[in-house]
N, C-alpha and C positions, 0 to 999 in steps of 0.2 A: 340950409337944407329945407327943401320944400316938403310940406306935409300934404299927403293926398287925401282924398275924400274917404277912401277905405280905412286909412289909419284913424281918422277922426271918428268914424262910426265905430270902429273896434274899441277905441278908448272909451267912448260913451257906453257901449255895451258892457265892457268890463266893469266900469264904474257902477252902472245900474245893477248889474248882476251880483256884484260883490260888496257894494257899499264902500269901496276903497277909493277915496278921493285922490289919493296920491298918483293913481294911474294917469291922470290928465297930464301931469308934468314928467312922467316916467320916461327915461331914456329908452329909445326903441331897441337898443341892443342889451339892455339890462335883463338879467334873469328874472322871469316872472315869479319864481319861487320866493324872491325877496318881498313880494307883496303878501305872502302868507295866505293865499287863496285856499279855502277848504274844499273838500270834495263836493259838497252840496252847491256851493257857489260856482264851482267849476262846471257842474252839470247845467246850472242855470245859464251860465255864460255860453256854453256850447249850443244849447237850444236856441238862445237869442241870436247867436251868430248864424245858425242854420236858417232861422226865420228871416233875418234881415237880408242875408246875401243869397237866399234861395238855393242853398247847397245842403247836401246830406253828408254828415261825417259817418263813415263806416267805423266799425269797432277798431280796426287796425289804424285808422286815421287818428285815433285818440292817444297815440303815442306821445309821450312828453316832449319829444324833439320838435313836433309840430307846434307846440305851445310854449316853447322855451323862452321866447321873448316876443315883444310886440311885432318886431320885424318878421319873425318866424310865422306868427299868426297871420299877418297881412299878406305875406308871400304865399302861405298855404291857401288862404281864401282866394287869392287871385288865381292860383293854379286850379283850385276846385271849380271856380266860376267859369273857367274856360273849357271844362270837360263837358 
């Protein structure tokens, strides 16, 4: 499976925002809740994603289904970037 640049950036942002090293080798389909990200780290992650990808997450975008897995996050950012 080929890893794209967006996925690599997302992994780094999550690692830097949460301090959780495990995300670097985390399966793209695995539930993000398995990482145990707290609410403060989640907010840091969202802000970093917005800055890096020049997107804005509206309140309704912060639904857990958009952040369920790395794949969900990468797909969601790709969709937001096209808008």
